[in-house]
C-alpha positions in Angstrom: 228.6 -54.2 4.7 229.7 -52.7 8.2 227.7 -51.0 10.3 229.8 -48.7 12.8 228.6 -46.6 15.6 229.1 -43.0 15.5 228.9 -42.4 19.5 226.8 -44.7 22.2 223.5 -42.6 21.3 223.3 -41.4 17.9 224.4 -42.1 14.6 226.1 -44.9 12.6 228.5 -44.8 9.4 228.0 -47.6 7.2 231.5 -48.8 5.4 231.5 -51.3 1.9 228.2 -50.3 1.5 226.7 -49.2 -2.3 223.4 -47.0 -2.1 222.6 -48.2 -6.3 222.2 -52.1 -4.9 218.8 -52.6 -4.1 219.4 -55.7 -2.1 221.3 -53.9 0.5 218.2 -51.3 1.0 216.6 -53.4 4.2 220.0 -53.6 6.2 220.6 -49.6 5.3 216.9 -48.9 6.4 217.6 -50.9 9.9 220.8 -48.6 10.4 219.1 -45.6 10.0 215.8 -46.9 12.2 218.4 -48.0 14.8 220.6 -45.0 14.8 218.6 -41.7 13.1 221.4 -40.2 11.1 223.8 -42.8 9.0 226.5 -41.8 6.8 227.1 -44.3 3.8 230.8 -43.7 2.8 232.3 -43.3 -0.5 229.6 -43.8 -2.7 230.3 -43.4 -6.9 227.0 -42.3 -7.1 225.0 -39.3 -9.9 221.9 -37.1 -9.1 219.4 -40.5 -10.8 221.4 -42.9 -8.6 220.7 -40.4 -5.4 216.8 -40.2 -6.7 216.5 -44.0 -7.1 218.0 -44.5 -3.4 215.7 -41.9 -2.1 212.2 -43.1 -3.8 213.2 -46.1 -1.9 211.7 -44.5 0.8 209.0 -42.9 -0.4 207.7 -39.6 -2.4 210.1 -36.9 -2.8 209.4 -33.3 -1.0 210.8 -30.8 -2.9 211.7 -28.3 -1.0 209.7 -24.8 -2.2 213.1 -22.4 -0.9 216.0 -24.0 -1.6 217.5 -23.7 -5.4 216.9 -26.7 -7.3 219.4 -28.5 -9.5 219.2 -27.4 -13.2 219.1 -31.2 -14.6 217.2 -32.4 -11.3 214.8 -30.2 -10.2 213.6 -32.9 -7.2 217.0 -32.2 -5.6 217.8 -29.1 -3.5 221.6 -27.4 -4.2 223.5 -27.2 -0.8 226.3 -24.6 -1.7 228.6 -22.1 0.1 230.9 -20.5 -2.3 234.8 -20.0 -1.0 233.6 -15.8 -1.0 230.7 -16.5 1.3 230.5 -16.3 4.7 227.0 -17.0 5.7 226.3 -21.1 5.8 223.0 -22.0 5.2 221.7 -24.1 8.7 224.0 -23.0 11.2 221.1 -22.7 14.0 219.7 -26.3 15.4 216.3 -26.9 13.4 214.6 -30.0 12.2 213.8 -30.1 8.4 210.1 -28.9 7.3 208.9 -29.0 11.0 206.7 -25.7 9.6 204.5 -28.4 7.4 201.8 -30.4 8.8 202.8 -33.8 8.0 206.7 -33.0 8.7 209.4 -34.3 6.2 210.6 -38.4 6.7 214.4 -37.4 6.6 216.6 -35.6 4.7 219.9 -37.2 2.4 222.9 -35.1 1.7 225.1 -36.4 -0.8 228.6 -34.4 -0.9 230.1 -33.7 -3.8 232.9 -31.1 -2.6 234.2 -30.8 0.8 236.6 -28.3 2.2 240.0 -29.9 3.5 238.7 -29.0 7.0 235.3 -27.9 8.7 232.3 -28.4 7.2 230.6 -30.6 9.8 227.3 -31.6 10.3 226.2 -31.7 14.4 223.0 -34.2 15.1 221.0 -34.0 18.4 219.1 -36.9 19.5 215.4 -36.3 20.7 214.6 -39.8 22.1 217.3 -39.5 24.0 217.3 -35.8 25.7 213.5 -36.9 26.2 214.3 -39.8 28.2 216.9 -38.3 30.2 213.9 -36.0 31.3 212.5 -36.4 35.0 209.3 -38.0 35.1 207.9 -34.7 37.1 209.0 -32.9 33.5 207.5 -35.9 31.4 203.8 -35.6 33.0 204.3 -31.5 32.5 205.3 -32.3 29.0 202.2 -34.7 28.6 199.4 -33.2 26.4 201.3 -30.1 25.0 201.2 -29.3 21.6 203.4 -26.8 19.7 203.3 -24.3 17.2 205.8 -24.3 14.4 206.2 -21.7 11.2 208.6 -21.1 8.0 207.5 -17.7 8.1 210.3 -15.7 10.3 212.7 -17.9 8.9 212.2 -18.1 5.2 209.5 -15.4 5.0 210.0 -11.5 3.4 212.1 -10.5 6.6 214.8 -12.4 5.2 214.9 -11.0 1.9 217.9 -9.2 3.2 219.6 -12.2 4.1 223.5 -13.4 2.4 221.7 -16.8 1.1 218.7 -14.7 -0.2 221.1 -12.2 -2.0 222.8 -15.0 -3.2 220.2 -17.0 -4.7 220.6 -20.0 -2.3 216.8 -19.2 -1.1 214.2 -17.8 -2.0 210.3 -17.7 -3.0 209.9 -15.7 -0.2 206.5 -15.2 -0.4 205.7 -19.1 0.0 206.8 -18.9 3.4 203.2 -19.3 4.6 203.5 -22.5 7.0 202.0 -22.8 10.0 201.6 -26.0 12.1 200.4 -27.4 15.5 202.3 -30.5 16.4 202.7 -33.1 19.6 205.3 -31.5 22.0 206.6 -35.4 22.7 205.7 -37.3 19.8 205.7 -41.5 19.5 208.1 -42.1 16.7 206.1 -43.5 13.3 209.3 -46.1 12.8 210.9 -47.0 16.1 208.3 -46.1 18.3 210.1 -44.4 21.0 208.5 -41.4 22.5 210.8 -38.4 21.9 210.8 -34.6 21.8 209.4 -32.2 19.1 209.9 -28.7 19.1 213.4 -27.2 17.7 215.0 -23.5 17.9 214.7 -22.6 14.3 211.0 -23.4 13.7 209.3 -23.6 16.4 207.9 -20.2 17.5 205.3 -20.9 21.0 203.6 -23.9 22.6 199.8 -23.5 21.8 197.4 -22.6 25.2 200.3 -20.9 27.0 201.9 -17.1 27.5 205.0 -16.1 25.9 206.7 -15.9 28.7 206.1 -19.7 30.4 206.2 -21.1 26.7 209.9 -19.7 26.4 210.6 -20.8 29.8 209.6 -24.2 29.0 211.4 -24.4 25.5 214.8 -22.5 26.5 215.2 -25.3 29.3 214.2 -27.9 26.7 216.3 -26.5 24.1 219.9 -25.7 26.8 218.7 -29.7 28.2 218.6 -31.3 24.5 222.2 -29.5 23.3 223.9 -31.5 26.0 227.2 -33.7 24.2 226.0 -36.9 25.5 223.0 -36.4 23.0 224.8 -35.4 19.9 226.6 -36.7 17.5 229.0 -35.6 14.4 229.4 -36.4 10.8 232.9 -35.0 9.2 232.7 -35.6 4.9 234.3 -36.5 2.3 233.4 -36.4 -1.0 231.3 -39.4 -2.1 229.6 -39.2 1.3 226.1 -39.8 1.8 224.4 -39.0 5.2 220.4 -39.4 5.7 218.6 -37.9 8.9 215.5 -39.0 10.3 213.3 -35.0 10.9 211.0 -36.7 13.3 214.0 -37.9 15.7 216.9 -36.1 15.6 218.2 -32.1 15.4 220.7 -31.0 13.0 223.1 -28.0 12.2 225.7 -26.6 10.0 228.7 -26.3 11.2 230.6 -23.2 9.5 234.2 -23.1 10.4 235.8 -23.3 6.9 235.9 -20.1 5.5 237.9 -19.5 2.2 236.7 -22.9 0.7 233.6 -23.8 -1.4 231.5 -26.9 0.1 228.9 -28.1 -2.6 225.8 -31.1 -1.8 222.5 -32.4 -3.2 219.5 -32.7 -0.7 216.9 -34.4 -1.2 213.9 -34.9 1.5 211.4 -37.8 1.8 207.9 -37.1 2.5 206.9 -37.8 6.2 203.5 -38.2 7.8 201.5 -36.4 10.2 202.7 -37.1 13.6 200.9 -38.6 17.0 201.4 -37.6 20.5 203.4 -40.1 22.7 
């Protein structure tokens, strides 16, 4: 097994590994803690193999809104057909931030990839936090922010392409609201990191909308600096896992006219503590 960093601050690809081999799990887990995003290349696995690997991390969270694999309802289907224009997850976000115990991680297995494009981009929330001034860190100390699923998966989204095509649904179940620290202590690494994101965060608790927007928009612009990012280029068989408590991610929708199909499993997390 060879672990090759993708950038100086985030992400690694793992070569020569077999995620079906339980004896390799400890090394894979260490890489996940160290790099927050890991891409395990060239895996020949079935849905059962994917679930076996996922259960080594913890309980599986069955996503309320994504369509499911008929044979394995614990697996969400992430699909964009060749004639569809909108991709799911095009905005920077953190999966399940709207839950009181946000998901630990998401695992994505590439089944069919386009000949080019369709990358996934990631941002490191610990690197972004570390780069803030001490003065701004002190401003964020003790702040909490609200996160919600309502505006993303609720009834207002019923007319979107993803909803009409059946890729997402259950708008009536989008009733989640959660309050989390703006700066968390990571449950695995112990590092301090930001926990707000452009898609699901709706405001900082106790501030006016103008005050909240000023702080959040500044953080969003800061976090998107290239030095905090990595980008995964997919090939069929690749399995990428990312830490939802340490990263943002977004789908790059630049492969019009081609099909992209992946299976996703989400791992349950825990309540988050302030740094």
